[in-house]
N, CA and C atoms of all chains as a GROMACS GRO file, in nm:
protein
  657
    1GLU      N    1   9.583   5.388  19.560
    1GLU     CA    2   9.550   5.524  19.597
    1GLU      C    3   9.425   5.569  19.522
    2ILE      N    4   9.357   5.669  19.578
    2ILE     CA    5   9.235   5.720  19.515
    2ILE      C    6   9.274   5.816  19.404
    3VAL      N    7   9.229   5.787  19.283
    3VAL     CA    8   9.254   5.874  19.168
    3VAL      C    9   9.133   5.964  19.150
    4LEU      N   10   9.160   6.094  19.137
    4LEU     CA   11   9.054   6.192  19.116
    4LEU      C   12   9.057   6.242  18.972
    5THR      N   13   8.943   6.235  18.906
    5THR     CA   14   8.931   6.279  18.766
    5THR      C   15   8.842   6.401  18.761
    6GLN      N   16   8.898   6.513  18.716
    6GLN     CA   17   8.822   6.637  18.708
    6GLN      C   18   8.777   6.661  18.564
    7SER      N   19   8.654   6.713  18.551
    7SER     CA   20   8.604   6.749  18.419
    7SER      C   21   8.516   6.873  18.428
    8PRO      N   22   8.512   6.952  18.319
    8PRO     CA   23   8.601   6.940  18.203
    8PRO      C   24   8.741   6.990  18.236
    9ALA      N   25   8.833   6.974  18.146
    9ALA     CA   26   8.968   7.025  18.168
    9ALA      C   27   8.968   7.178  18.161
   10THR      N   28   8.886   7.232  18.071
   10THR     CA   29   8.874   7.375  18.054
   10THR      C   30   8.726   7.411  18.040
   11LEU      N   31   8.689   7.521  18.104
   11LEU     CA   32   8.551   7.571  18.100
   11LEU      C   33   8.558   7.716  18.056
   12SER      N   34   8.498   7.745  17.941
   12SER     CA   35   8.500   7.883  17.889
   12SER      C   36   8.363   7.946  17.912
   13LEU      N   37   8.363   8.048  17.998
   13LEU     CA   38   8.237   8.111  18.038
   13LEU      C   39   8.254   8.261  18.045
   14SER      N   40   8.143   8.332  18.052
   14SER     CA   41   8.144   8.477  18.065
   14SER      C   42   8.114   8.516  18.210
   15PRO      N   43   8.162   8.633  18.252
   15PRO     CA   44   8.124   8.681  18.387
   15PRO      C   45   7.972   8.683  18.402
   16GLY      N   46   7.927   8.642  18.521
   16GLY     CA   47   7.784   8.636  18.548
   16GLY      C   48   7.723   8.498  18.522
   17GLU      N   49   7.793   8.415  18.447
   17GLU     CA   50   7.743   8.279  18.420
   17GLU      C   51   7.771   8.186  18.537
   18ARG      N   52   7.704   8.072  18.532
   18ARG     CA   53   7.719   7.968  18.634
   18ARG      C   54   7.824   7.868  18.590
   19ALA      N   55   7.912   7.828  18.681
   19ALA     CA   56   8.015   7.729  18.650
   19ALA      C   57   7.989   7.604  18.732
   20THR      N   58   7.995   7.488  18.667
   20THR     CA   59   7.977   7.360  18.735
   20THR      C   60   8.097   7.272  18.704
   21LEU      N   61   8.173   7.239  18.807
   21LEU     CA   62   8.297   7.161  18.794
   21LEU      C   63   8.275   7.026  18.862
   22SER      N   64   8.326   6.921  18.797
   22SER     CA   65   8.306   6.786  18.847
   22SER      C   66   8.437   6.723  18.893
   23CYS      N   67   8.427   6.641  18.996
   23CYS     CA   68   8.541   6.565  19.046
   23CYS      C   69   8.490   6.425  19.077
   24ARG      N   70   8.544   6.326  19.009
   24ARG     CA   71   8.501   6.187  19.030
   24ARG      C   72   8.618   6.107  19.088
   25ALA      N   73   8.590   6.032  19.194
   25ALA     CA   74   8.692   5.952  19.260
   25ALA      C   75   8.685   5.806  19.216
   26SER      N   76   8.803   5.742  19.211
   26SER     CA   77   8.811   5.602  19.167
   26SER      C   78   8.753   5.506  19.270
   27GLN      N   79   8.739   5.550  19.394
   27GLN     CA   80   8.671   5.476  19.500
   27GLN      C   81   8.614   5.576  19.598
   28SER      N   82   8.526   5.530  19.682
   28SER     CA   83   8.458   5.620  19.774
   28SER      C   84   8.557   5.694  19.864
   29VAL      N   85   8.537   5.825  19.879
   29VAL     CA   86   8.624   5.907  19.964
   29VAL      C   87   8.576   5.895  20.108
   30PRO      N   88   8.659   5.839  20.197
   30PRO     CA   89   8.617   5.821  20.336
   30PRO      C   90   8.572   5.952  20.401
   31SER      N   91   8.457   5.946  20.468
   31SER     CA   92   8.403   6.060  20.542
   31SER      C   93   8.380   6.182  20.453
   32ASN      N   94   8.376   6.162  20.323
   32ASN     CA   95   8.361   6.274  20.226
   32ASN      C   96   8.465   6.382  20.251
   33TYR      N   97   8.586   6.338  20.284
   33TYR     CA   98   8.696   6.432  20.306
   33TYR      C   99   8.751   6.477  20.169
   34LEU      N  100   8.675   6.566  20.107
   34LEU     CA  101   8.705   6.617  19.974
   34LEU      C  102   8.708   6.769  19.982
   35ALA      N  103   8.817   6.827  19.933
   35ALA     CA  104   8.835   6.971  19.936
   35ALA      C  105   8.844   7.025  19.794
   36TRP      N  106   8.810   7.153  19.781
   36TRP     CA  107   8.827   7.226  19.654
   36TRP      C  108   8.918   7.345  19.679
   37TYR      N  109   9.010   7.366  19.584
   37TYR     CA  110   9.104   7.477  19.592
   37TYR      C  111   9.095   7.560  19.464
   38GLN      N  112   9.123   7.688  19.478
   38GLN     CA  113   9.138   7.779  19.366
   38GLN      C  114   9.286   7.820  19.359
   39GLN      N  115   9.343   7.823  19.239
   39GLN     CA  116   9.481   7.868  19.225
   39GLN      C  117   9.494   7.964  19.107
   40LYS      N  118   9.558   8.077  19.134
   40LYS     CA  119   9.589   8.175  19.030
   40LYS      C  120   9.739   8.171  19.003
   41PRO      N  121   9.783   8.215  18.884
   41PRO     CA  122   9.926   8.206  18.849
   41PRO      C  123  10.016   8.272  18.954
   42GLY      N  124  10.121   8.200  18.992
   42GLY     CA  125  10.217   8.254  19.087
   42GLY      C  126  10.171   8.256  19.231
   43GLN      N  127  10.055   8.199  19.259
   43GLN     CA  128  10.001   8.198  19.395
   43GLN      C  129   9.984   8.056  19.446
   44ALA      N  130   9.980   8.045  19.578
   44ALA     CA  131   9.950   7.916  19.641
   44ALA      C  132   9.803   7.882  19.623
   45PRO      N  133   9.771   7.755  19.630
   45PRO     CA  134   9.628   7.718  19.630
   45PRO      C  135   9.555   7.783  19.747
   46ARG      N  136   9.428   7.817  19.724
   46ARG     CA  137   9.344   7.880  19.825
   46ARG      C  138   9.229   7.786  19.855
   47LEU      N  139   9.212   7.746  19.980
   47LEU     CA  140   9.106   7.654  20.017
   47LEU      C  141   8.970   7.722  20.004
   48LEU      N  142   8.880   7.657  19.929
   48LEU     CA  143   8.744   7.707  19.913
   48LEU      C  144   8.643   7.628  19.997
   49ILE      N  145   8.651   7.496  19.983
   49ILE     CA  146   8.552   7.403  20.038
   49ILE      C  147   8.625   7.286  20.103
   50TYR      N  148   8.574   7.237  20.217
   50TYR     CA  149   8.626   7.114  20.277
   50TYR      C  150   8.509   7.027  20.323
   51VAL      N  151   8.539   6.902  20.348
   51VAL     CA  152   8.435   6.801  20.376
   51VAL      C  153   8.321   6.815  20.276
   52ALA      N  154   8.360   6.829  20.152
   52ALA     CA  155   8.270   6.829  20.035
   52ALA      C  156   8.181   6.952  20.021
   53SER      N  157   8.136   7.011  20.133
   53SER     CA  158   8.035   7.116  20.119
   53SER      C  159   8.049   7.232  20.217
   54ILE      N  160   8.152   7.231  20.302
   54ILE     CA  161   8.167   7.338  20.400
   54ILE      C  162   8.257   7.446  20.343
   55ARG      N  163   8.204   7.568  20.335
   55ARG     CA  164   8.286   7.679  20.285
   55ARG      C  165   8.392   7.717  20.389
   56ALA      N  166   8.513   7.739  20.340
   56ALA     CA  167   8.620   7.786  20.429
   56ALA      C  168   8.595   7.931  20.468
   57THR      N  169   8.671   7.976  20.568
   57THR     CA  170   8.656   8.111  20.619
   57THR      C  171   8.672   8.215  20.509
   58ALA      N  172   8.580   8.311  20.505
   58ALA     CA  173   8.584   8.427  20.414
   58ALA      C  174   8.561   8.390  20.267
   59ILE      N  175   8.514   8.270  20.239
   59ILE     CA  176   8.484   8.234  20.100
   59ILE      C  177   8.341   8.280  20.067
   60PRO      N  178   8.323   8.354  19.958
   60PRO     CA  179   8.190   8.406  19.923
   60PRO      C  180   8.089   8.294  19.901
   61ASP      N  181   7.962   8.324  19.929
   61ASP     CA  182   7.860   8.218  19.919
   61ASP      C  183   7.821   8.185  19.775
   62ARG      N  184   7.881   8.250  19.676
   62ARG     CA  185   7.859   8.205  19.538
   62ARG      C  186   7.931   8.073  19.510
   63PHE      N  187   8.024   8.036  19.597
   63PHE     CA  188   8.092   7.906  19.585
   63PHE      C  189   8.018   7.804  19.672
   64SER      N  190   7.984   7.691  19.612
   64SER     CA  191   7.921   7.585  19.690
   64SER      C  192   7.971   7.450  19.643
   65GLY      N  193   7.981   7.358  19.737
   65GLY     CA  194   8.024   7.223  19.707
   65GLY      C  195   7.914   7.124  19.743
   66SER      N  196   7.909   7.017  19.664
   66SER     CA  197   7.809   6.913  19.691
   66SER      C  198   7.865   6.778  19.650
   67GLY      N  199   7.792   6.673  19.685
   67GLY     CA  200   7.831   6.539  19.646
   67GLY      C  201   7.873   6.455  19.765
   68SER      N  202   7.890   6.326  19.736
   68SER     CA  203   7.935   6.232  19.838
   68SER      C  204   7.983   6.105  19.769
   69GLY      N  205   8.056   6.023  19.843
   69GLY     CA  206   8.101   5.897  19.788
   69GLY      C  207   8.209   5.914  19.682
   70THR      N  208   8.169   5.905  19.556
   70THR     CA  209   8.267   5.916  19.448
   70THR      C  210   8.242   6.034  19.355
   71ASP      N  211   8.133   6.103  19.370
   71ASP     CA  212   8.099   6.213  19.278
   71ASP      C  213   8.076   6.345  19.352
   72PHE      N  214   8.154   6.443  19.315
   72PHE     CA  215   8.153   6.571  19.383
   72PHE      C  216   8.146   6.684  19.280
   73THR      N  217   8.087   6.796  19.323
   73THR     CA  218   8.069   6.910  19.233
   73THR      C  219   8.100   7.039  19.305
   74LEU      N  220   8.170   7.127  19.236
   74LEU     CA  221   8.189   7.266  19.281
   74LEU      C  222   8.107   7.353  19.188
   75THR      N  223   8.023   7.437  19.245
   75THR     CA  224   7.941   7.530  19.167
   75THR      C  225   7.976   7.672  19.204
   76ILE      N  226   7.996   7.754  19.102
   76ILE     CA  227   8.012   7.898  19.122
   76ILE      C  228   7.888   7.960  19.061
   77SER      N  229   7.803   8.017  19.144
   77SER     CA  230   7.669   8.054  19.096
   77SER      C  231   7.672   8.164  18.991
   78ARG      N  232   7.754   8.268  19.012
   78ARG     CA  233   7.768   8.376  18.915
   78ARG      C  234   7.914   8.416  18.914
   79LEU      N  235   7.980   8.394  18.802
   79LEU     CA  236   8.123   8.418  18.794
   79LEU      C  237   8.156   8.566  18.803
   80GLU      N  238   8.248   8.597  18.895
   80GLU     CA  239   8.305   8.731  18.905
   80GLU      C  240   8.440   8.731  18.831
   81PRO      N  241   8.488   8.848  18.789
   81PRO     CA  242   8.616   8.853  18.715
   81PRO      C  243   8.731   8.785  18.790
   82GLU      N  244   8.730   8.792  18.923
   82GLU     CA  245   8.840   8.733  19.001
   82GLU      C  246   8.828   8.582  19.014
   83ASP      N  247   8.720   8.521  18.964
   83ASP     CA  248   8.702   8.376  18.977
   83ASP      C  249   8.768   8.297  18.864
   84PHE      N  250   8.819   8.366  18.762
   84PHE     CA  251   8.882   8.295  18.650
   84PHE      C  252   9.020   8.248  18.696
   85ALA      N  253   9.035   8.116  18.704
   85ALA     CA  254   9.151   8.054  18.769
   85ALA      C  255   9.144   7.904  18.742
   86VAL      N  256   9.238   7.831  18.804
   86VAL     CA  257   9.235   7.685  18.798
   86VAL      C  258   9.182   7.632  18.932
   87TYR      N  259   9.097   7.531  18.924
   87TYR     CA  260   9.035   7.473  19.042
   87TYR      C  261   9.076   7.326  19.054
   88TYR      N  262   9.116   7.287  19.175
   88TYR     CA  263   9.158   7.150  19.202
   88TYR      C  264   9.070   7.089  19.310
   89CYS      N  265   9.041   6.960  19.294
   89CYS     CA  266   8.984   6.885  19.406
   89CYS      C  267   9.094   6.801  19.468
   90GLN      N  268   9.079   6.774  19.595
   90GLN     CA  269   9.177   6.696  19.671
   90GLN      C  270   9.102   6.609  19.770
   91GLN      N  271   9.144   6.483  19.782
   91GLN     CA  272   9.086   6.398  19.886
   91GLN      C  273   9.191   6.377  19.995
   92TYR      N  274   9.143   6.383  20.120
   92TYR     CA  275   9.233   6.364  20.234
   92TYR      C  276   9.171   6.264  20.331
   93GLY      N  277   9.087   6.178  20.276
   93GLY     CA  278   9.024   6.075  20.359
   93GLY      C  279   9.104   5.946  20.364
   94ASP      N  280   9.194   5.930  20.268
   94ASP     CA  281   9.272   5.808  20.259
   94ASP      C  282   9.413   5.844  20.219
   95SER      N  283   9.511   5.775  20.278
   95SER     CA  284   9.650   5.801  20.244
   95SER      C  285   9.692   5.713  20.127
   96PRO      N  286   9.763   5.768  20.030
   96PRO     CA  287   9.810   5.907  20.021
   96PRO      C  288   9.703   6.004  19.977
   97TRP      N  289   9.706   6.125  20.034
   97TRP     CA  290   9.618   6.230  19.987
   97TRP      C  291   9.649   6.256  19.839
   98THR      N  292   9.546   6.281  19.760
   98THR     CA  293   9.567   6.298  19.617
   98THR      C  294   9.486   6.416  19.563
   99PHE      N  295   9.532   6.468  19.449
   99PHE     CA  296   9.469   6.581  19.382
   99PHE      C  297   9.423   6.539  19.243
  100GLY      N  298   9.321   6.607  19.192
  100GLY     CA  299   9.289   6.598  19.052
  100GLY      C  300   9.384   6.686  18.971
  101LEU      N  301   9.372   6.679  18.839
  101LEU     CA  302   9.461   6.755  18.751
  101LEU      C  303   9.414   6.898  18.728
  102GLY      N  304   9.293   6.929  18.775
  102GLY     CA  305   9.246   7.066  18.768
  102GLY      C  306   9.150   7.095  18.654
  103THR      N  307   9.066   7.196  18.677
  103THR     CA  308   8.980   7.253  18.572
  103THR      C  309   9.013   7.401  18.561
  104LYS      N  310   9.047   7.444  18.441
  104LYS     CA  311   9.074   7.586  18.418
  104LYS      C  312   8.946   7.655  18.378
  105VAL      N  313   8.907   7.756  18.454
  105VAL     CA  314   8.790   7.837  18.418
  105VAL      C  315   8.842   7.963  18.351
  106GLU      N  316   8.815   7.976  18.222
  106GLU     CA  317   8.867   8.089  18.146
  106GLU      C  318   8.756   8.176  18.093
  107ILE      N  319   8.794   8.300  18.062
  107ILE     CA  320   8.696   8.396  18.011
  107ILE      C  321   8.666   8.365  17.864
  108LYS      N  322   8.537   8.354  17.836
  108LYS     CA  323   8.494   8.326  17.699
  108LYS      C  324   8.501   8.453  17.615
  109GLN      N  325   9.565   8.523  21.288
  109GLN     CA  326   9.580   8.478  21.150
  109GLN      C  327   9.705   8.390  21.138
  110VAL      N  328   9.685   8.269  21.086
  110VAL     CA  329   9.796   8.177  21.070
  110VAL      C  330   9.881   8.220  20.951
  111HIS      N  331  10.012   8.224  20.971
  111HIS     CA  332  10.105   8.257  20.863
  111HIS      C  333  10.217   8.156  20.862
  112LEU      N  334  10.247   8.103  20.741
  112LEU     CA  335  10.352   8.005  20.723
  112LEU      C  336  10.454   8.059  20.623
  113GLN      N  337  10.582   8.040  20.655
  113GLN     CA  338  10.689   8.090  20.568
  113GLN      C  339  10.798   7.985  20.557
  114GLU      N  340  10.827   7.944  20.433
  114GLU     CA  341  10.933   7.846  20.412
  114GLU      C  342  11.069   7.916  20.405
  115SER      N  343  11.172   7.840  20.437
  115SER     CA  344  11.309   7.888  20.415
  115SER      C  345  11.396   7.768  20.380
  116GLY      N  346  11.500   7.796  20.301
  116GLY     CA  347  11.591   7.690  20.259
  116GLY      C  348  11.649   7.720  20.123
  117PRO      N  349  11.747   7.640  20.081
  117PRO     CA  350  11.816   7.666  19.954
  117PRO      C  351  11.722   7.652  19.835
  118GLY      N  352  11.742   7.737  19.736
  118GLY     CA  353  11.663   7.728  19.613
  118GLY      C  354  11.728   7.638  19.508
  119LEU      N  355  11.851   7.596  19.533
  119LEU     CA  356  11.924   7.511  19.439
  119LEU      C  357  11.992   7.398  19.516
  120VAL      N  358  11.965   7.276  19.472
  120VAL     CA  359  12.024   7.158  19.536
  120VAL      C  360  12.086   7.071  19.427
  121LYS      N  361  12.202   7.015  19.453
  121LYS     CA  362  12.268   6.929  19.355
  121LYS      C  363  12.208   6.788  19.356
  122PRO      N  364  12.208   6.724  19.240
  122PRO     CA  365  12.159   6.586  19.234
  122PRO      C  366  12.233   6.496  19.333
  123SER      N  367  12.159   6.406  19.393
  123SER     CA  368  12.203   6.307  19.493
  123SER      C  369  12.216   6.367  19.632
  124GLU      N  370  12.204   6.499  19.647
  124GLU     CA  371  12.214   6.559  19.778
  124GLU      C  372  12.076   6.565  19.847
  125THR      N  373  12.073   6.629  19.964
  125THR     CA  374  11.950   6.634  20.043
  125THR      C  375  11.886   6.772  20.037
  126LEU      N  376  11.758   6.774  20.006
  126LEU     CA  377  11.679   6.896  20.007
  126LEU      C  378  11.625   6.916  20.149
  127SER      N  379  11.651   7.033  20.206
  127SER     CA  380  11.604   7.063  20.342
  127SER      C  381  11.531   7.196  20.342
  128LEU      N  382  11.409   7.194  20.390
  128LEU     CA  383  11.328   7.316  20.403
  128LEU      C  384  11.270   7.324  20.544
  129THR      N  385  11.255   7.447  20.591
  129THR     CA  386  11.193   7.472  20.720
  129THR      C  387  11.073   7.563  20.701
  130CYS      N  388  10.967   7.537  20.774
  130CYS     CA  389  10.847   7.620  20.770
  130CYS      C  390  10.829   7.685  20.907
  131SER      N  391  10.835   7.816  20.910
  131SER     CA  392  10.815   7.892  21.034
  131SER      C  393  10.669   7.929  21.047
  132VAL      N  394  10.616   7.907  21.166
  132VAL     CA  395  10.472   7.924  21.190
  132VAL      C  396  10.449   8.041  21.285
  133SER      N  397  10.354   8.127  21.248
  133SER     CA  398  10.309   8.231  21.341
  133SER      C  399  10.156   8.230  21.343
  134GLY      N  400  10.100   8.269  21.456
  134GLY     CA  401   9.954   8.269  21.471
  134GLY      C  402   9.895   8.134  21.509
  135ASP      N  403   9.978   8.037  21.532
  135ASP     CA  404   9.934   7.904  21.574
  135ASP      C  405  10.054   7.834  21.638
  136SER      N  406  10.028   7.718  21.697
  136SER     CA  407  10.135   7.642  21.761
  136SER      C  408  10.148   7.505  21.698
  137VAL      N  409  10.271   7.462  21.672
  137VAL     CA  410  10.294   7.329  21.617
  137VAL      C  411  10.266   7.218  21.718
  138THR      N  412  10.226   7.257  21.840
  138THR     CA  413  10.190   7.156  21.940
  138THR      C  414  10.044   7.116  21.927
  139SER      N  415   9.981   7.154  21.815
  139SER     CA  416   9.846   7.105  21.785
  139SER      C  417   9.834   7.087  21.635
  140HIS      N  418   9.740   7.007  21.591
  140HIS     CA  419   9.706   6.987  21.449
  140HIS      C  420   9.809   6.905  21.371
  141HIS      N  421   9.783   6.894  21.239
  141HIS     CA  422   9.875   6.834  21.142
  141HIS      C  423   9.952   6.945  21.072
  142TRP      N  424  10.073   6.912  21.027
  142TRP     CA  425  10.158   7.007  20.957
  142TRP      C  426  10.212   6.936  20.833
  143SER      N  427  10.179   6.991  20.717
  143SER     CA  428  10.200   6.917  20.591
  143SER      C  429  10.296   6.989  20.498
  144TRP      N  430  10.352   6.910  20.407
  144TRP     CA  431  10.428   6.961  20.295
  144TRP      C  432  10.366   6.910  20.165
  145PHE      N  433  10.360   7.000  20.067
  145PHE     CA  434  10.314   6.969  19.932
  145PHE      C  435  10.417   7.023  19.834
  146ARG      N  436  10.408   6.977  19.710
  146ARG     CA  437  10.490   7.035  19.605
  146ARG      C  438  10.410   7.037  19.476
  147GLN      N  439  10.454   7.119  19.382
  147GLN     CA  440  10.384   7.134  19.256
  147GLN      C  441  10.484   7.154  19.144
  148SER      N  442  10.470   7.073  19.041
  148SER     CA  443  10.554   7.086  18.923
  148SER      C  444  10.466   7.073  18.800
  149PRO      N  445  10.512   7.126  18.684
  149PRO     CA  446  10.432   7.112  18.561
  149PRO      C  447  10.410   6.966  18.523
  150VAL      N  448  10.506   6.879  18.557
  150VAL     CA  449  10.496   6.738  18.516
  150VAL      C  450  10.399   6.661  18.604
  151LYS      N  451  10.410   6.678  18.736
  151LYS     CA  452  10.332   6.596  18.830
  151LYS      C  453  10.210   6.667  18.888
  152GLY      N  454  10.198   6.799  18.865
  152GLY     CA  455  10.088   6.872  18.926
  152GLY      C  456  10.108   6.887  19.075
  153LEU      N  457   9.997   6.899  19.148
  153LEU     CA  458  10.002   6.912  19.293
  153LEU      C  459  10.022   6.774  19.355
  154GLU      N  460  10.114   6.765  19.449
  154GLU     CA  461  10.149   6.636  19.510
  154GLU      C  462  10.165   6.654  19.660
  155TRP      N  463  10.099   6.569  19.736
  155TRP     CA  464  10.115   6.567  19.881
  155TRP      C  465  10.243   6.490  19.914
  156ILE      N  466  10.329   6.551  19.997
  156ILE     CA  467  10.453   6.486  20.037
  156ILE      C  468  10.433   6.408  20.166
  157GLY      N  469  10.365   6.472  20.264
  157GLY     CA  470  10.342   6.404  20.390
  157GLY      C  471  10.308   6.504  20.499
  158TYR      N  472  10.282   6.449  20.618
  158TYR     CA  473  10.255   6.539  20.732
  158TYR      C  474  10.315   6.482  20.860
  159VAL      N  475  10.329   6.573  20.956
  159VAL     CA  476  10.362   6.534  21.092
  159VAL      C  477  10.249   6.583  21.182
  160HIS      N  478  10.202   6.497  21.268
  160HIS     CA  479  10.100   6.533  21.366
  160HIS      C  480  10.171   6.589  21.488
  161TYR      N  481  10.099   6.665  21.570
  161TYR     CA  482  10.163   6.725  21.688
  161TYR      C  483  10.212   6.618  21.785
  162THR      N  484  10.155   6.496  21.773
  162THR     CA  485  10.203   6.384  21.856
  162THR      C  486  10.332   6.326  21.801
  163GLU      N  487  10.377   6.384  21.687
  163GLU     CA  488  10.497   6.344  21.613
  163GLU      C  489  10.476   6.217  21.531
  164ASN      N  490  10.351   6.168  21.523
  164ASN     CA  491  10.320   6.066  21.423
  164ASN      C  492  10.334   6.127  21.285
  165THR      N  493  10.377   6.048  21.189
  165THR     CA  494  10.395   6.098  21.053
  165THR      C  495  10.325   6.007  20.953
  166ASP      N  496  10.298   6.061  20.837
  166ASP     CA  497  10.246   5.984  20.724
  166ASP      C  498  10.308   6.045  20.599
  167TYR      N  499  10.359   5.960  20.511
  167TYR     CA  500  10.429   6.007  20.393
  167TYR      C  501  10.369   5.945  20.267
  168ASN      N  502  10.386   6.015  20.156
  168ASN     CA  503  10.344   5.961  20.028
  168ASN      C  504  10.439   5.847  19.990
  169PRO      N  505  10.386   5.728  19.968
  169PRO     CA  506  10.473   5.613  19.935
  169PRO      C  507  10.549   5.632  19.806
  170SER      N  508  10.505   5.726  19.721
  170SER     CA  509  10.577   5.750  19.595
  170SER      C  510  10.718   5.803  19.621
  171LEU      N  511  10.741   5.857  19.740
  171LEU     CA  512  10.873   5.911  19.775
  171LEU      C  513  10.956   5.810  19.851
  172GLY      N  514  10.900   5.693  19.875
  172GLY     CA  515  10.975   5.587  19.941
  172GLY      C  516  11.024   5.629  20.079
  173SER      N  517  11.149   5.593  20.107
  173SER     CA  518  11.208   5.623  20.237
  173SER      C  519  11.291   5.750  20.234
  174ARG      N  520  11.278   5.829  20.128
  174ARG     CA  521  11.361   5.948  20.112
  174ARG      C  522  11.315   6.066  20.197
  175VAL      N  523  11.192   6.063  20.247
  175VAL     CA  524  11.134   6.182  20.309
  175VAL      C  525  11.123   6.168  20.461
  176THR      N  526  11.152   6.279  20.529
  176THR     CA  527  11.131   6.290  20.673
  176THR      C  528  11.073   6.428  20.703
  177ILE      N  529  10.966   6.431  20.780
  177ILE     CA  530  10.908   6.557  20.827
  177ILE      C  531  10.912   6.556  20.979
  178SER      N  532  10.959   6.665  21.038
  178SER     CA  533  10.976   6.668  21.182
  178SER      C  534  10.935   6.804  21.239
  179LEU      N  535  10.905   6.802  21.368
  179LEU     CA  536  10.865   6.923  21.441
  179LEU      C  537  10.982   6.981  21.518
  180ASP      N  538  10.983   7.113  21.533
  180ASP     CA  539  11.076   7.182  21.622
  180ASP      C  540  10.989   7.272  21.709
  181THR      N  541  10.944   7.217  21.821
  181THR     CA  542  10.847   7.291  21.904
  181THR      C  543  10.911   7.413  21.970
  182SER      N  544  11.040   7.407  21.996
  182SER     CA  545  11.104   7.520  22.064
  182SER      C  546  11.107   7.644  21.976
  183ASN      N  547  11.110   7.624  21.844
  183ASN     CA  548  11.111   7.738  21.750
  183ASN      C  549  10.981   7.753  21.675
  184ASN      N  550  10.881   7.672  21.709
  184ASN     CA  551  10.750   7.674  21.642
  184ASN      C  552  10.768   7.660  21.489
  185GLN      N  553  10.842   7.556  21.452
  185GLN     CA  554  10.870   7.528  21.312
  185GLN      C  555  10.852   7.380  21.283
  186PHE      N  556  10.842   7.347  21.156
  186PHE     CA  557  10.852   7.208  21.115
  186PHE      C  558  10.934   7.202  20.986
  187SER      N  559  10.990   7.086  20.960
  187SER     CA  560  11.091   7.075  20.854
  187SER      C  561  11.066   6.957  20.762
  188LEU      N  562  11.120   6.971  20.643
  188LEU     CA  563  11.116   6.867  20.540
  188LEU      C  564  11.258   6.831  20.502
  189SER      N  565  11.286   6.702  20.497
  189SER     CA  566  11.413   6.654  20.445
  189SER      C  567  11.384   6.550  20.338
  190LEU      N  568  11.442   6.569  20.220
  190LEU     CA  569  11.424   6.476  20.108
  190LEU      C  570  11.562   6.440  20.055
  191THR      N  571  11.598   6.314  20.069
  191THR     CA  572  11.734   6.271  20.034
  191THR      C  573  11.743   6.224  19.889
  192SER      N  574  11.864   6.213  19.842
  192SER     CA  575  11.895   6.158  19.709
  192SER      C  576  11.809   6.220  19.598
  193VAL      N  577  11.809   6.352  19.592
  193VAL     CA  578  11.720   6.421  19.497
  193VAL      C  579  11.770   6.406  19.353
  194THR      N  580  11.675   6.412  19.262
  194THR     CA  581  11.702   6.414  19.119
  194THR      C  582  11.626   6.531  19.058
  195ALA      N  583  11.643   6.548  18.927
  195ALA     CA  584  11.575   6.658  18.860
  195ALA      C  585  11.424   6.648  18.875
  196ALA      N  586  11.373   6.526  18.894
  196ALA     CA  587  11.228   6.506  18.911
  196ALA      C  588  11.175   6.568  19.040
  197ASP      N  589  11.264   6.605  19.131
  197ASP     CA  590  11.223   6.669  19.257
  197ASP      C  591  11.217   6.821  19.245
  198THR      N  592  11.251   6.873  19.128
  198THR     CA  593  11.239   7.017  19.104
  198THR      C  594  11.092   7.056  19.107
  199ALA      N  595  11.058   7.151  19.192
  199ALA     CA  596  10.917   7.187  19.210
  199ALA      C  597  10.908   7.311  19.300
  200VAL      N  598  10.787   7.366  19.308
  200VAL     CA  599  10.756   7.465  19.410
  200VAL      C  600  10.707   7.388  19.532
  201TYR      N  601  10.768   7.414  19.646
  201TYR     CA  602  10.735   7.344  19.769
  201TYR      C  603  10.654   7.436  19.860
  202TYR      N  604  10.545   7.381  19.917
  202TYR     CA  605  10.458   7.454  20.007
  202TYR      C  606  10.449   7.382  20.140
  203CYS      N  607  10.437   7.460  20.250
  203CYS     CA  608  10.396   7.403  20.378
  203CYS      C  609  10.252   7.448  20.404
  204GLU      N  610  10.182   7.369  20.485
  204GLU     CA  611  10.036   7.389  20.500
  204GLU      C  612   9.987   7.333  20.630
  205THR      N  613   9.884   7.400  20.684
  205THR     CA  614   9.808   7.344  20.795
  205THR      C  615   9.663   7.391  20.787
  206ARG      N  616   9.571   7.300  20.795
  206ARG     CA  617   9.427   7.326  20.800
  206ARG      C  618   9.383   7.429  20.696
  207GLY      N  619   9.433   7.416  20.576
  207GLY     CA  620   9.392   7.502  20.467
  207GLY      C  621   9.471   7.631  20.453
  208HIS      N  622   9.561   7.657  20.547
  208HIS     CA  623   9.649   7.774  20.538
  208HIS      C  624   9.780   7.731  20.471
  209TRP      N  625   9.813   7.795  20.358
  209TRP     CA  626   9.931   7.758  20.279
  209TRP      C  627  10.036   7.870  20.285
  210SER      N  628  10.161   7.827  20.275
  210SER     CA  629  10.269   7.924  20.258
  210SER      C  630  10.267   7.976  20.114
  211GLN      N  631  10.351   8.075  20.085
  211GLN     CA  632  10.354   8.133  19.950
  211GLN      C  633  10.420   8.040  19.850
  212GLY      N  634  10.503   7.948  19.894
  212GLY     CA  635  10.571   7.855  19.806
  212GLY      C  636  10.712   7.898  19.775
  213THR      N  637  10.803   7.800  19.764
  213THR     CA  638  10.942   7.830  19.728
  213THR      C  639  10.987   7.733  19.620
  214LEU      N  640  11.049   7.786  19.517
  214LEU     CA  641  11.098   7.703  19.408
  214LEU      C  642  11.230   7.639  19.447
  215VAL      N  643  11.236   7.508  19.438
  215VAL     CA  644  11.361   7.436  19.460
  215VAL      C  645  11.398   7.367  19.330
  216THR      N  646  11.515   7.400  19.280
  216THR     CA  647  11.565   7.343  19.156
  216THR      C  648  11.677   7.245  19.187
  217VAL      N  649  11.669   7.126  19.127
  217VAL     CA  650  11.776   7.027  19.143
  217VAL      C  651  11.860   7.029  19.016
  218SER      N  652  11.984   7.074  19.031
  218SER     CA  653  12.071   7.085  18.914
  218SER      C  654  12.216   7.092  18.961
  219ALA      N  655  12.305   7.037  18.879
  219ALA     CA  656  12.448   7.044  18.909
  219ALA      C  657  12.503   7.184  18.879
   0.00000   0.00000   0.00000
């Protein structure tokens, strides 16, 4: 199965700063079927990005995804207070679908 | 707007079968994939499997032959069955389609 490694585990930033989150796959993700999710405590994951770079419906344009093959990045251009959460990458190009362990973006 | 809502017992005894149903509104189970996920502090987010509208299925091999996901087109629902549960199956269970997730339901396995 494809193992996804997210880094860093925790990112401490201030509102207004830029956040760069990494997701590295153990093998190439077919068709770049890589998604990014945001999760807040007590809530379900919220889809942000799919196929590596396509923003989901109603997702603000400060969120952007890039990358291909085995290296993917989620960028939040300017952090808003509501963006402090845990972010997961997920690949759905190969079975079994797998998730990374997450990056927590916390207020510095 | 697609809305998914799980239903089923919140407590299941070890060795018994966990059964959950996901009711769908705003879409039809006669199209797309319909998935189940779970999340626990130990294992994180885990894909359980999906059923396609053609009734083809794909399951996480980590669950072996314990899992079945099926469609109920007459009620616009889909279901999860997980047999021979242990404490390791305690988790929040979610149903999902095309990025739309249910709110999640905690299922605890305990005598």
